[in-house]
C-alpha positions, 0 to 999 in steps of 0.5 A: 094437380093444376093448383100445386102447379100454380103455386109452384109456378108463382113462387118461381115468378116471385123469385124472378121479380125479386132477382130483378126480372120484368115479368109480363102478362105475355110471359105468364100466359105462356106458362099457364098450368092449364095449356090446351093448345096441344089437347084434343078433347073429343080425340081424333077418330078417322071416319073413312071406315064408316062406309066398309061393311063388316064381315058377316057374322058367323056363329059357330064357335069352334070349341068342344065343350064335351071335353073333360077337363083333368083333375088338377094335381094335388 
């Protein structure tokens, strides 16, 4: 995807140059196809809950395994 975007940007920049626009290195840096300023690679994780103890595990399942299933209608 980045390669295709780079090709598209290159085409537009060349068109602008033929129209007389002056394109600088700073201009090209601003339209980089691989902007990472807004990306948090490892995400954002709250660490405030690390000290909260979870509720005790309750192994009881409230399921009646002896209940018969009704036969499916044919």
